[in-house]
N, C-alpha and C positions, 0 to 999 in steps of 0.2 A: 503494500499499501504506499500511498504518499501523502503525507502528514503536511499540512499548511496552517499556520494560525494566521488565517485571515479569510473573509468574505469570500474571496474569489481571487485567484491568480491566472493569468494566462498561460504563462511559462509551466505552473505545476500541473494545470489542466491538460494542456498539449502534452506534457511529457508522459504523463500518466495514460493517457488515451493512446498513445503510440506505444507503450509497455504494456498495454492490456492489464492495467492493475488499477483499483480503486484509487481516485483522488479524494481525500477526506479534507475538506476544509472547515476548520473549527473556529468560529466566530463566537468570542466571548461576549456579545451583545453590548449593551449600555453599562456605565456604571464606571469606577475608578479603575486603575490598571489593576490594582490587586483583585479586584472583584472578578474581574475578565479574566486574568490569566487563572483564577482558581475553577472557573469554571471549564476554561480552555484544557486545564490539567485534567479535571475529572471525565472531561468527553473524550480526551486523548486516550486516557486508561481504558477507558470502557471500548472504546473503537479497537484498541490492540487485543484486548482480551477476547472480545466476539471475534475478531478477524484472523486470529493467529498467523499472523504474517512469517513467512521465510526470511523477506526482506522488508526493510521499512525504509523510505527515502524520508529524510524531514528537512523541510524548508528553513534555513538558517540565515538570519536570527529569526526569532529570538532564541537563546539558550534553553529556557524551561521547556519547549517544545521538545527538544532532544532528551531532555531528562524525565519528563514524564513517561517517554517510551521504555525508558530504561528502568522506570520506577514499577513495572511489572513483569511479573516472570514471564510471559509471553515476549515482552519487548527485550528482556536480557538474552532468550535463546534466539531473536532474530539477528540478522546481518544488518549493520546501520550504515546507510549512506546518507552522508549530509549534501544536500543542494545549496551550497554557498554561495549566498548572493554578496557584493562587495560589501554592503553593510557590514555584514559578519566580521570584516578584516579590517575595515576602513572607518565605519562610522564611529566617533568616539563613544556613542550610547551603548555600542555592543563589542567595541576593540577590547576590552579589558579581558571578554569572556574568550576569544580567539584561542587562546593556549588550551583552556579546557575543551572547546569544541575538537580542534585539532588532534587533542590526545585521546579523545573518545573514539573518534574517528580511526585513528593510527592502530586502534586494538581490536576495535570492533568493525571496519570496513573501509571505505575510502570517500574521497570527496569528488562531488562534481562540481566544476566551475563553469564561469561564464566566457573565459578567454584565457589566451596564453600567458599573460601578465601574471593573473590571479593563480594559475597553475604553478609558475615558477614561485611564488611568494609560499604555496602551501607546500611545495614539493620540499623547499631548503628547510623546512621545519621538520622534515620527516614523516608527511603525511601523503600517502598516494593520492593524486589528483587527475581526473579525466575531464577534459574541456568538452563542455557540450552547449554551443549557443542555444538561443531558443529556435524552437521549431517556428519555421518561417508561418506565419498565419496568413490567410488569404482571404479576400472578400468573398460572400458567396455570390453564386450567380445572379439570383434576383434576392432583393430586399423588401418584405412587405413594407408598404408606405403609412402602416397604422403605427404611430408613435406609441411607445409606452408613456413618453413624457410629450404632451401635445406642444406647450409652449416651444420646444426646438424646431417647431415646423418654420419658425421665422426664419431660421438659418440656411433653411435649403435653397434660397434664390440669392443668398449673400456668397461674395468671394472672401474666404477666409483661412486664415492659420489657426490648425486645431494643435493646442498645447494640451497633452495629457499629463498631468502633476498629480502629486499627492502632497504637496507642500512640505516636503522633507527638507532637512536641512542643506542638502547638496545642490537644491533647484534655485536658480538666480531669480527669485521672483520680483525682488525690488526693481533689478536692472530690467527685467522683462516689462513692467510695467513702466517704468523709466522709457523704454523704448518705444512702448506703444503709445506713450504721451506727446512723443516727438514726432510722430508720424500718424495723425488720426486718419489719414485715407486708407491706412491697413486695420483690417478687424481681425482681435486676437480672440481665440474660443478657449477658455480655460475648463479643463474638468475637475470633477471631484469637489467636495466642500470645503469653499475658501473659508479661511479664516476671517472674522469680522474686520479686522485692520487690514486686513488684503482688501476685500471687496469695497470697503469703504473708501480707501484710498485711489482706486482704478479709475484711469481715465474713462469716458462714455465709449470709446470703440474696443475695450475688453468685455467679453460677454461670460458670465459665469453660468455653467450648466448645473452646476452641484452634482450630486450623485446621478448617475446614467447606468442605464441597463446596458447588459452587454449587446443586445440587439441594436439599442440605440446609439450603443457607441460606433459599432459597424456603420450606421448611416451617417453618423456624423464624419467618419474616416472616408467614406463614399463620396460625401458631398465636398469636403475640403479641397483646397487647392495645394496646400502644403501642410507638413507636421514639422512641428518644433519640439525636440526632444533634448533637453539642456541640462547637464550637470558640471559641478565644480569639482567632482572627484575622480581623479585618475582611477583607470582600471575597472570602470563602470560602464557596463552596457546597458543603455536605456531600452525598456520594454517597447516604448514608443518608435525607439528607431527601428527595430524589427518590424512593428505594424506597419510601419511606412515602407519599408521594404517589401514586405509583403504583397501591399495593397499596390505597389508600383507608384508611389507617391513621392513629389518632391520633399525633401527632407532638411531642416536647419538642425544642425547640431554642434556641440562644442568641440574645441580643436585639442582635445586631447589625444596621447599618443596611441590608445585603445581605440578612440573612435576614427580617428584619422586613418588606421591600419586598415580596419575592417571596412569603412564605406569609400575608402580610396578617393575617386575624383566625382564620385556620383551623388554627393551631398554639398551642402553651403555650409562651411564652417564658421564659427564665431567664437571670440575669445572671453565672451560672456558679459563684457561691458555693455552697457546700454547702447551706445552708439554703433557698436560692432550688429548687436542684436537686429536693431533697427535696419541697418542696411542689409544684413541677411536675408531679413524677411521681405524688403523690398526685391531683391534679385530672385529669392524663391519664387515670387509671385511672378515677376517678369519672364523667369527661364522654367514655369513651371512644366511645361510641355517636354523641352530637351532634358531637363532633371528627371521627370519620370520615365523617361525612356533609359536613360542610364541606370536607374534603379531597377528596371525592369530586367536589364542584361545582366547586372551585378546579382539580382535575384535567382537566376539559372545557375549561376556559378555557386551561388552558397548554398542551393540546394543540393547538389551533388555533394560538397562535403559535410553537410548536415546528415546525409544518409548515411555515411561512413562512421560518422561519430555517433551517430543512433544505434549502429549495428555495434560498435564497441561496447557501448552500453548494456545493449542487451546480452551480449557475450558475458560482461561480468557478471551480471546479475544472475546468469545460468551456472556459473561455478558452483 
């Protein structure tokens, strides 16, 4: 089984489906973090007890998800694989726990990471790492016109840049809002529940969708002219970047070594300053067709390497 302490995550869902194993999303509901973690802890233990899996892949962070699996007999008997997101090693909130996570995985299984740079950082600490980029999602051939959130209908006729964000500490939200303010001819559409301080300080050409369903997100992805996936953290692969690549959309992303290497000349890169983001947004819209064609060509190459990596993961899980 594949356990993720989150309402839903595309990477977890896609990998679980490709491996033909259950994807268990454990949402702690409302309340403070301790109450949520307690619910997630109990739900995880119950899932492992009832499923009795031979292998458990656990999204990391957070560390308690891994410990919850180990806290029951069935989990201790299972082989453990950590799907390490960059935050497990680089986010100050969870970096302190990286030694514990890698020590557990070194003894009980191995790590799966999203890029070669992270694999090097894990391997040098004695834990085996297998590189597995996100499986490239694609837009369905047809999308139902019935929106789950009717207010999004006004975006259909607009030219806009889609910015899938979680308001995490590596996302340059302030710079993005400043960029939007400097060029009000460009519409930026931000997903996710925006903190009050962000939404109240945004210029009128920034549209906040709030939480959207998976189906509505696909509609937004199909309607947009470009996608922005920005991070201030090196070694990070943005899920939105994979989504843009899978959909063949022009992409604006950060000029980290990891992203430059992966997207090559198919994306518009920015240094995350407001001026650079604004310039990248205009270029992405002006050259959206040419950039979309480059992304489509890059997608074909990535699909081939993705298939090889997925087979390697299947082979490891069958040992």
